Steps between C-alpha positions, in 0.01 A plus 500: 500500500626844416402792717625837614552570869640795691768389747617711794861609475590297809352186347678569174831519685429168673422339164812644337718382790352148474563507123870576557542249782319215325594582143134483401280717282251753632216268399649201683564693822157665496317171436697326775425779748131496414481122537663515843289795611173346387571140600295516818213702353181304482158468655494545876404156630402639842183642350212270411398476134240756397162339457192642331164401641259515207150627564199523272471840334124509513464600135164498333434243232635609163797698635826343389774573756760466225344801324474737798765727349296529181191580708692772685622641168145509364370677811786750490439570129129561566578738788755686286253534213232633735740752658623614158141555384417707810813713458421561132143599592635750756752638249227535234273685744786734595573576133138572414445703818209290614 
């Protein structure tokens, strides 16, 4: 993987020193340091696994829970259309002086 990272000057000096001492490339030293630093990183086994307790949603017949986003979009579009119409009506009344 290729990526760009910003390294503190102190870290850069540590990497350059390790490169000289080991006769390795920047890439080799950096990968080795990352492996050592991340070796013990993992899920904390002291915590219990997260568990979801499913409950019925209480939806009416005919409402597909997989399409709730589409339903929300439709409702938002209707509300936007209604608001736009009211604002245009107000603007028209202001222009005609009524």
